[in-house]
C-alpha positions as CSV (number, residue, x, y, z in Angstrom):
1,M,-6.1,15.5,12.6
2,R,-6.2,15.0,8.6
3,R,-8.9,11.9,9.3
4,I,-11.1,14.5,10.4
5,L,-11.4,16.0,7.6
6,C,-11.5,12.5,5.3
7,R,-14.3,11.8,7.3
8,S,-16.5,14.7,7.5
9,A,-16.4,17.9,5.0
10,F,-14.4,15.9,2.5
11,L,-16.6,12.4,2.3
12,I,-18.2,13.3,-0.8
13,V,-14.9,14.0,-2.3
14,S,-13.3,10.6,-1.3
15,L,-16.8,8.7,-2.5
16,S,-16.2,10.7,-5.9
17,V,-12.6,9.4,-6.2
18,A,-13.7,5.9,-5.2
19,M,-15.5,6.0,-8.5
20,L,-12.1,6.5,-10.6
21,V,-11.4,3.5,-13.2
22,W,-8.4,1.2,-12.9
23,A,-7.5,0.0,-16.0
24,G,-4.4,-2.9,-16.2
25,F,-1.5,-3.3,-18.9
26,S,-0.2,-6.5,-20.0
27,G,2.4,-6.2,-16.5
28,T,2.6,-3.6,-14.3
29,T,5.7,-2.8,-14.9
30,N,5.0,0.6,-16.4
31,V,2.7,1.6,-13.9
32,V,5.6,1.0,-10.9
33,S,7.9,2.8,-12.7
34,A,5.5,5.7,-14.2
35,W,4.4,6.0,-10.2
36,A,7.9,6.2,-8.9
37,A,8.6,9.1,-11.8
38,C,6.2,10.8,-10.5
39,L,7.5,11.2,-6.8
40,A,10.6,12.6,-8.8
41,H,9.0,16.0,-9.6
42,A,6.8,16.9,-6.6
43,R,7.1,20.8,-7.0
44,I,6.3,21.4,-11.2
45,N,3.2,23.8,-11.8
46,K,3.1,22.4,-15.0
47,P,2.5,18.5,-14.5
48,V,4.2,16.7,-17.3
49,P,3.0,12.8,-18.1
50,T,5.1,10.3,-16.6
51,V,3.5,7.3,-19.0
52,H,3.5,7.1,-22.6
53,F,1.4,4.8,-25.3
54,S,2.3,4.6,-28.8
55,Q,1.3,3.0,-32.2
56,E,4.3,0.5,-30.9
57,G,3.0,0.1,-27.5
58,P,-0.7,0.8,-26.7
59,A,-2.6,1.0,-23.5
60,S,-6.0,-0.8,-23.3
61,I,-9.5,0.2,-23.2
62,K,-9.2,1.4,-19.5
63,P,-5.4,2.9,-19.2
64,V,-3.9,4.6,-16.4
65,L,-2.5,8.1,-16.6
66,T,0.0,9.7,-14.4
67,W,1.5,12.5,-13.9
68,T,4.0,14.8,-12.0
69,K,2.7,16.1,-8.9
70,V,1.9,20.0,-8.4
71,E,2.9,21.6,-5.0
72,G,-0.3,23.2,-3.4
73,A,-2.5,20.9,-5.8
74,V,-5.9,20.0,-3.6
75,A,-7.2,18.0,-6.9
76,Y,-6.4,17.8,-10.1
77,E,-8.5,18.7,-13.5
78,L,-8.3,16.3,-16.1
79,E,-9.5,16.5,-19.8
80,L,-9.6,13.9,-22.1
81,L,-9.9,15.5,-25.9
82,T,-10.3,14.1,-29.6
83,K,-7.5,16.6,-31.0
84,P,-5.0,18.8,-29.3
85,P,-7.0,21.8,-28.1
86,K,-6.6,25.3,-29.6
87,T,-6.1,27.1,-25.7
88,P,-3.8,25.6,-23.7
89,D,-4.6,27.6,-20.7
90,K,-8.0,27.2,-20.6
91,S,-10.8,24.4,-19.8
92,A,-11.8,22.8,-23.6
93,T,-15.3,21.9,-24.5
94,Y,-17.7,19.5,-26.2
95,P,-16.9,18.0,-28.8
96,I,-13.2,18.3,-28.8
97,C,-13.4,17.5,-25.1
98,F,-15.5,14.0,-24.1
99,F,-14.9,13.8,-20.8
100,S,-13.8,15.9,-18.1
101,T,-13.2,16.5,-14.3
102,K,-11.8,18.0,-11.9
103,K,-12.5,15.7,-8.8
104,I,-8.8,13.8,-8.7
105,Y,-7.2,13.6,-5.6
106,V,-4.1,11.8,-6.7
107,N,-1.7,11.9,-9.4
108,G,-3.0,9.4,-11.3
109,F,-6.5,8.5,-13.3
110,N,-7.5,5.2,-14.7
111,A,-9.6,6.0,-17.8
112,D,-12.8,3.9,-19.0
113,L,-12.5,4.6,-22.6
114,S,-14.8,2.3,-23.1
115,V,-18.1,4.5,-22.3
116,Y,-16.6,7.6,-24.7
117,L,-14.4,6.5,-27.5
118,N,-15.3,4.9,-30.5
119,E,-11.8,6.1,-32.0
120,D,-8.3,3.9,-31.5
121,S,-6.1,7.5,-30.0
122,F,-7.1,10.2,-27.9
123,Y,-5.4,13.0,-26.3
124,W,-5.5,14.5,-22.3
125,R,-3.9,17.0,-20.2
126,V,-4.3,17.8,-16.4
127,R,-3.3,20.7,-14.2
128,G,-3.3,21.4,-11.1
129,L,-6.3,23.5,-8.4
130,D,-6.4,24.8,-5.5
131,V,-8.7,24.8,-2.4
132,D,-11.6,26.6,-4.1
133,G,-11.0,25.3,-7.4
134,N,-8.6,27.8,-9.1
135,P,-5.7,26.6,-11.5
136,I,-2.9,26.1,-10.1
137,G,-0.5,26.9,-12.9
138,L,-0.9,25.4,-16.4
139,F,-2.3,22.4,-18.2
140,S,0.2,19.9,-19.0
141,D,0.7,19.3,-22.6
142,A,-1.6,17.4,-24.7
143,E,-0.6,13.8,-24.9
144,K,-1.6,11.6,-27.1
145,V,-2.9,8.1,-26.3
146,Y,-2.9,5.1,-28.9
147,I,-5.5,2.2,-27.8
148,D,-5.8,-1.6,-28.2
149,R,-8.7,-2.6,-27.7
150,Q,-8.2,-6.7,-27.6
151,Q,-5.5,-5.7,-25.1
152,N,-6.2,-7.7,-21.3
153,V,-7.6,-5.8,-18.4
154,I,-6.9,-6.5,-14.8
155,Q,-8.9,-4.3,-12.3
156,K,-6.7,-3.9,-9.3
157,P,-6.0,-0.9,-6.8
158,I,-2.3,0.0,-7.6
159,P,0.1,0.7,-4.4
160,T,1.2,4.1,-3.8
161,S,2.7,4.1,-0.4
162,I,6.7,3.0,-1.1
163,F,8.0,2.2,2.7
164,N,11.6,2.3,4.0
165,Q,13.0,3.6,0.9
166,S,14.1,6.9,1.9
167,T,14.7,9.1,4.5
168,G,11.7,9.3,7.0
169,A,9.8,6.6,5.3
170,T,9.4,4.4,8.4
171,L,5.9,5.0,9.6
172,L,4.6,3.3,13.1
173,Y,1.6,4.2,12.0
174,P,1.5,3.4,8.2
175,V,-0.3,4.4,6.1
176,Y,-1.6,2.8,3.0
177,A,-2.3,4.6,-0.4
178,W,-3.4,3.3,-3.8
179,I,-5.1,4.7,-7.2
180,P,-9.1,3.5,-7.5
181,I,-10.6,0.8,-9.2
182,A,-13.9,1.2,-11.7
183,G,-17.2,-0.1,-9.7
184,A,-15.6,-0.2,-6.2
185,E,-17.7,1.3,-3.8
186,N,-15.2,0.5,-0.8
187,Y,-11.8,-0.8,-0.3
188,E,-10.3,-3.8,2.1
189,V,-6.8,-3.6,3.4
190,E,-5.0,-7.0,4.6
191,I,-2.4,-6.3,6.4
192,L,0.0,-9.9,6.6
193,D,2.8,-11.4,8.3
194,D,4.2,-13.0,4.9
195,L,3.6,-12.7,1.6
196,P,0.1,-13.9,0.0
197,E,0.2,-17.4,-1.1
198,N,-2.3,-16.5,-3.9
199,P,-1.2,-13.0,-5.3
200,N,-3.6,-11.0,-7.2
201,G,-6.2,-13.2,-6.3
202,I,-10.1,-12.7,-4.6
203,V,-10.0,-14.4,-1.2
204,P,-8.0,-13.1,1.7
205,S,-4.7,-14.4,2.5
206,I,-4.1,-17.3,5.2
207,H,-1.3,-14.8,6.1
208,R,-3.2,-12.0,7.6
209,I,-3.1,-10.6,10.6
210,N,-5.5,-7.5,10.1
211,S,-8.0,-6.3,7.9
212,A,-10.4,-2.7,7.5
213,L,-12.5,-1.6,5.6
214,A,-11.7,2.4,3.4
215,V,-13.1,4.9,1.3
216,G,-10.9,6.3,-1.5
217,F,-7.7,6.1,-2.2
218,D,-5.9,5.9,1.1
219,Y,-6.7,3.9,5.1
220,Y,-4.8,5.5,8.5
221,D,-3.9,2.1,10.2
222,K,-5.1,2.6,14.0
223,N,-2.2,0.1,15.3
224,P,1.1,0.5,15.8
225,R,3.0,-1.7,13.8
226,I,5.8,-3.4,15.4
227,S,7.9,-6.5,14.8
228,K,11.1,-8.0,14.1
229,N,9.5,-9.4,10.9
230,A,8.1,-7.6,7.9
231,F,5.1,-6.9,7.3
232,Y,3.4,-6.9,3.8
233,W,-0.1,-4.9,2.9
234,R,-2.6,-5.3,0.0
235,V,-5.8,-4.3,-0.7
236,R,-9.0,-4.8,-3.0
237,G,-12.3,-3.4,-4.1
238,L,-15.6,-4.2,-3.1
239,D,-18.9,-3.3,-4.6
240,Q,-22.1,-2.0,-2.8
241,D,-22.9,-5.4,-1.7
242,G,-19.3,-6.5,-0.3
243,N,-18.3,-8.6,-3.3
244,P,-15.1,-8.1,-4.8
245,V,-14.4,-6.1,-7.6
246,G,-11.8,-7.1,-9.5
247,V,-8.6,-9.1,-8.1
248,Y,-6.1,-8.1,-5.0
249,S,-3.1,-5.5,-5.4
250,D,0.1,-6.6,-5.6
251,A,1.6,-6.7,-2.0
252,G,3.8,-4.2,-0.6
253,K,5.9,-4.7,2.1
254,F,7.1,-2.4,5.0
255,S,9.5,-2.8,8.5
256,I,9.2,-1.4,11.6
257,N,11.9,-3.7,13.7
258,P,12.2,-2.8,17.3
259,N,15.8,-4.7,17.4
260,R,17.5,-2.0,15.1
261,H,19.2,0.8,16.8
262,V,17.3,4.1,16.4
263,T,19.2,7.0,17.5
264,V,16.7,9.2,16.6
265,A,12.9,9.0,16.9
266,T,10.3,11.7,16.2
267,F,6.9,11.9,18.4
268,G,3.7,13.4,18.0
269,D,0.5,14.7,16.3
270,S,-0.4,14.8,12.3
271,I,2.2,17.5,12.3
272,T,4.7,14.9,13.4
273,H,2.8,12.2,11.5
274,G,3.0,14.0,8.1
275,G,0.8,14.9,5.2
276,G,-0.4,18.4,3.8
277,S,-2.0,20.4,0.8
278,I,-5.4,18.1,2.0
279,S,-5.1,15.8,-0.1
280,Y,-1.3,14.3,0.9
281,S,-0.7,11.5,3.4
282,P,2.0,11.0,5.3
283,A,3.3,8.1,3.1
284,D,3.6,11.3,0.6
285,W,6.9,11.7,2.0
286,E,7.6,15.0,0.7
287,Y,5.1,16.6,2.7
288,S,6.9,15.0,6.0
289,Y,9.6,17.4,7.8
290,Q,11.9,14.5,8.3
291,Y,12.2,13.6,4.9
292,Y,14.3,16.8,4.8
293,L,16.4,15.7,8.1
294,D,20.3,15.4,7.9
295,F,19.8,12.5,9.6
296,P,17.9,8.8,10.0
297,S,14.9,9.6,12.0
298,I,11.7,6.8,12.9
299,N,8.2,8.4,13.4
300,L,6.3,7.5,15.8
301,G,3.5,10.5,15.2
302,K,0.4,9.7,15.3
303,S,-2.9,11.6,13.3
304,G,-5.2,13.0,15.5
305,D,-3.2,12.9,18.7
306,T,-3.1,15.5,22.1
307,S,-0.5,15.8,24.7
308,E,-3.0,13.5,26.9
309,T,-3.1,10.5,24.3
310,M,0.8,10.9,23.8
311,V,1.5,10.2,27.6
312,E,-1.0,7.2,27.4
313,R,0.6,5.6,24.2
314,F,4.5,6.4,25.6
315,E,5.6,3.1,26.8
316,R,3.5,0.7,24.1
317,D,4.9,3.3,20.8
318,V,8.0,5.0,22.4
319,L,9.9,2.4,24.6
320,P,10.2,-1.1,22.3
321,F,12.4,1.3,19.8
322,H,14.8,2.7,22.7
323,P,15.6,5.7,20.8
324,Q,18.4,8.0,22.4
325,Y,16.6,11.2,21.3
326,L,13.1,11.8,21.6
327,I,12.1,14.7,19.4
328,I,8.7,16.1,20.8
329,L,6.1,18.3,19.2
330,A,3.2,18.1,21.4
331,G,-0.1,19.9,22.2
332,T,-1.5,21.5,18.8
333,N,-4.9,20.1,18.7
334,S,-5.0,20.1,22.5
335,L,-5.0,23.6,22.5
336,R,-7.0,24.1,19.8
337,G,-9.5,22.4,21.1
338,G,-10.0,24.7,24.5
339,V,-7.4,22.3,26.4
340,T,-5.6,24.7,28.8
341,A,-1.8,25.5,28.7
342,E,-1.6,24.0,32.3
343,N,-2.7,20.6,31.3
344,V,-0.8,20.7,28.1
345,I,2.2,22.0,30.4
346,A,1.5,18.8,32.8
347,D,2.0,16.3,30.3
348,L,4.9,17.5,28.8
349,K,6.2,17.3,32.0
350,V,4.9,13.7,32.7
351,L,7.0,13.3,29.1
352,K,9.9,14.3,29.9
353,E,10.0,12.4,33.5
354,K,9.2,9.4,31.4
355,C,11.9,10.0,29.0
356,L,14.7,10.8,31.2
357,V,13.7,7.7,33.6
358,N,14.1,5.5,30.2
359,N,17.4,7.0,29.6
360,I,15.9,8.6,26.4
361,R,16.9,12.5,26.3
362,P,13.8,14.3,25.2
363,V,14.1,17.6,22.8
364,F,10.7,19.5,22.3
365,M,9.8,21.7,19.8
366,T,7.9,25.1,20.3
367,L,4.4,24.6,18.5
368,P,4.0,26.3,15.2
369,P,1.0,28.9,14.9
370,I,-2.2,27.6,13.0
371,N,-4.7,29.9,10.8
372,P,-8.3,29.1,12.5
373,D,-9.7,30.7,9.5
374,N,-8.7,28.4,7.4
375,I,-9.4,25.0,9.7
376,K,-12.7,26.1,10.3
377,K,-13.4,26.7,5.8
378,V,-11.5,23.1,5.2
379,F,-12.5,21.3,8.4
380,N,-15.5,22.7,9.4
381,E,-14.3,23.1,12.9
382,P,-14.0,26.1,15.6
383,T,-10.8,26.7,17.3
384,T,-10.5,27.9,20.9
385,P,-10.9,32.4,21.1
386,D,-7.5,32.1,23.2
387,W,-5.6,30.2,21.2
388,Q,-3.0,32.2,21.2
389,E,-2.4,33.0,24.4
390,Q,-2.2,29.3,25.7
391,M,0.4,28.4,23.2
392,R,2.5,31.5,24.1
393,L,2.3,29.6,27.4
394,V,3.2,26.5,26.3
395,N,6.2,27.8,24.3
396,N,7.7,29.7,26.6
397,F,7.9,26.6,29.5
398,I,9.3,24.4,26.1
399,R,12.1,27.4,26.1
400,T,13.0,26.5,29.4
401,Q,13.5,23.1,28.1
402,V,16.0,21.2,26.1
403,H,14.4,22.0,22.6
404,I,14.3,23.4,19.3
405,D,12.3,26.6,18.4
406,V,10.0,26.1,15.6
407,A,7.5,29.1,16.7
408,S,10.4,31.8,16.5
409,E,11.2,30.6,12.7
410,M,7.0,31.2,11.9
411,K,6.4,35.1,13.1
412,Y,3.5,35.9,11.0
413,T,1.1,38.5,10.6
414,N,-1.1,38.9,13.5
415,G,0.4,35.5,14.6
416,I,-1.5,33.7,12.2
417,L,0.1,30.9,9.8
418,P,-0.3,32.1,6.4
419,S,-2.3,30.3,3.7
420,K,0.9,29.3,2.0
421,L,2.5,27.4,4.5
422,A,-0.8,25.6,5.5
423,V,-3.8,25.4,2.8
424,D,-6.0,23.8,6.0
425,G,-4.2,26.2,8.3
426,L,-3.2,23.2,10.5
427,H,-0.9,20.8,8.7
428,L,2.2,22.5,7.0
429,D,2.7,21.8,3.7
430,I,6.5,21.3,1.7
431,D,7.7,24.4,2.8
432,G,6.4,24.4,6.3
433,K,8.0,21.1,6.5
434,K,11.3,22.3,5.0
435,K,11.2,25.6,7.9
436,I,10.8,22.2,10.7
437,A,13.5,20.3,9.3
438,A,15.9,23.2,8.6
439,A,15.2,24.2,12.5
440,V,16.2,20.9,13.4
441,N,19.1,20.7,11.3
442,A,20.4,24.0,12.2
443,N,20.5,22.9,16.4
444,W,21.2,19.5,16.2
445,A,24.7,19.8,17.1
446,R,24.2,21.9,20.0
447,I,21.7,19.4,21.1
448,T,24.1,16.7,20.8
449,E,26.8,19.0,22.5
450,L,24.3,19.1,25.2
451,A,23.7,15.5,25.4
452,R,27.7,15.3,25.7
453,Q,28.7,17.5,28.5
454,S,25.0,16.1,30.5
455,S,26.8,12.6,30.3
456,I,30.2,13.7,31.0
457,E,29.1,15.8,34.0
């Protein structure tokens, strides 16, 4: 579902992000460490710089600036300053502020100071913005940066998707994300079956198995990645004529091995796949409910799915893993698009039968509410007028099955999902994903006991 946004209403936003500037250090260790630190501070409403440049360790003329995430921030406002501002809570003006932008959609920015700065130091600060461009919380404290104009600059995107390292961080349909580079109109993502023989080169690897073009800062893989061997991925910038800009990024590794025992798999659309607050993808793990589960799982979700397409891809995407339990959340896209409850229920019955025939225990989740006004505002998509009645019928059916009642934990005024739980009205943000996980965790002992009793019988 999120891809609809990225391909329509926010296409201009993505194009703006593609013009961000990547600045290389003498090595990438500082960048990787800084980005890892960002992930550890997702809920602070006042950003904190996670990279520092002193006189002893100065930046290049194109430094990368990173900060902790602000929960609920759809974008960030960044200011580059000649001296600390006198108004810590208001936007600075020229000449103190020599560059500013409100079009940053990741918690990192790559400043090309060769265009703006004649001095050997400057200050910067940043704050989060909501969907309407209003500030969320405070500016970060102004951070001083020292510059070494002789330092080598290497242009390469910086991968920010780190797979398989935390709970819920294994995606059947990976999302590859990066910090963009200057001068790149598009990006080419390369999927490999081994480490590239030409790291940080400019030509494709002999280990390439797939590639795709992308705009902005991420790419949703359209193909399931299943193999007993590891995959690798990297990305490079391209100019408007398709020529390389800089070099390939460092290669990232991920594994989706069907031979490893999987007890629990999750199956559904983008609510299962992950992501939220408009700008965050399923590779931002804190926006996935699986991240908060008390047990490991593999994420078989696919953004944009309907109950019908879930039926169609069941054999291809579920059976290779032979999970003991399959947590199913299906039908939201179908119902809001005008598919009847009767048809969705028919698909759920087919999914149940497919599970049981293959000795998989289906666990259905009731559908959380949506917010049609927010969906219209962000996606410019209508919602069928009778969605609540159709969703009620589907949820009533689900409650007759082995299920977890997520919807009962989300009863709100007029049955509308509040903006505080989903900025776009559809994809639950961090607190919403925690509510789903809490419902699963609270009921999981009951689910496993039902399975035990049925096996005895």
